[in-house]
Structures are given as C-alpha cells and as structure tokens.
N, C-alpha and C positions, 0 to 999 in steps of 0.2 A: 303503691303507685296506682291505685285504682281511681277512677273518677269518683270523687268524694260527693256524697249526697248533700252535704252542706253547700258545696260549690254549685251543685245542680239547682237547688232551691233558691239560693240567695244571689247567685252571680250569673248563671248560665244565660239568662235572657239578655243582659246588657253586654256580656262578652260576645254572644252570638251576633247581636246587632252590629257591634263594631267589627267582628271577624269577617262578616259578609262584605263589608266595605273595603277591607284591606287584604283579603286572603291571597289575591294575586301577587301582591307585594311580598307577603310572607313566604309564599311558595317559591317565588324567585330567589329570595334571600336564602331560604333553606337549601335550594339547589346550588347556589354559589358557595355557601359554606362547605358543602360536601364536595363539590367539584374542585375547589381550590385546596382541598385536603386540610382545611382548618379543623374540621371535626366531622365525624359520622353522625353526631348527635346534636343537631341544632335545637335550640330552646328559645322561645319567644316569651319575654317577660311582659305580662299585662299588669300595669299598676296604675292606681288612681293618682298617686303622687309621683313626682320625678324620683327615679332610683338610680343608683350607681352600678347596678348589676347589668353587665353587658354594655352595649352602646346603643344610644337612642336611634331608633329606626323611624318611628312616626310619633311626633308630639300630638297629643290629643287635640289641641286647638287647630292643628294643620288641616284636619279633615272632619272637624266637629265630632270627635269621638268622646266617649266617657273614660277611655283608658289610654295611657301612654304605652307605647310598645317599644321594647328594647330587643335587640338581637344578641343572643349569647349561645353557649354550647356547653356540653357536659364538662369538659376540662376546666372551663372558667368556674363552673359551679363547684367542682372539686377544690380548686385553688381557693375559693372563697369559703370553703367548708360548709356549703349548703347541701352538698352530697358528700357524705363521708367516704373516705378511701375504702372502707369495708362494705360500702353499698354500691360501688361502681358496677359490679357484675349484675346485681339485682336490677339496677337502673337500666343497664343495657338489655337485659332480658325482657323488661317491661316495655321498653321503647318500641313504638310501632313504626311501620314502614313510613319513612319521611316523604315519600312521593304521594302517599294517600292521606296521612294524618299530620297535623301540626301539633307539636309539643308546646304547650303553654305552661308557664309558671305564673300563677295568679297571686298578686300581693295586694292586700287591702288591710291596712292597719295591723291588727293582730292575727290575720289570717294569711297563710301561705300554703299553696298546694299545686301539684302538677295536674294537668288535664290534657287529654289528647282529643282534638277536635278534627273530624274528617273534613278534608277539602271538598267543596261542592263539586259535583261532577260537571264536566263540560256540556 
C-alpha cells in the first residue's frame, strides 16, 4: 500500500491537476462518509473510463477533468474482492488520517493502485 513509483511517474501529474480542482468536494464527501458511519475508510476512485466501483461523484466532463471520480469505502472494496478479507487489517494500518489525506484508487486500463494524496492546507 505504498505510493507506487509507476503511479508517480505516469499518473501523478494528471491526478494532481484534477485533485486540486475537486479536493474540497472530496474532503466534504470523506467527512460525510465517516460522520454518517458508512465507513471509517473512504476511498475515491479515479478512472479514465466510467467504472461501477462506488458511486459517481464527479463526471470528468462536468468540471473538464481527465478523470471520473467515484466515492466508495473499504467495505465496498472487500465486497467486490478488490481488497481481500485477509488484507483488511493491513489496509486499515496503511490508511492515513482521512482529515489530512485523501485515499485514491487509480484505475487506467491494466493499472490499478492506491495512493494517498495530502489535502492542500488552508
């Protein structure tokens, strides 16, 4: 669950560009997911193609982004077998403070990985 070097080189620029435009929406959604006791582990899916993982939060064309953004959470990932039942504890230990970091799951064709991006400071 480390920030993958392939992600850094190939995707981080475009993800960061989109993230800066939507971080306030993601931070609010993360807060609501936790406050409503849906999950302690919000995950935001960044995908170039429309995906069925989670629920659509921001369509790329709505804000002229390169990535579609869906809202999800750990339990949904476990149900979909994207995080194995034997990996739940490892995921929880690697998960960063949701008030300071946004957990992204990046999907692009054959590539899928988690990355934690810090929210910009006020």
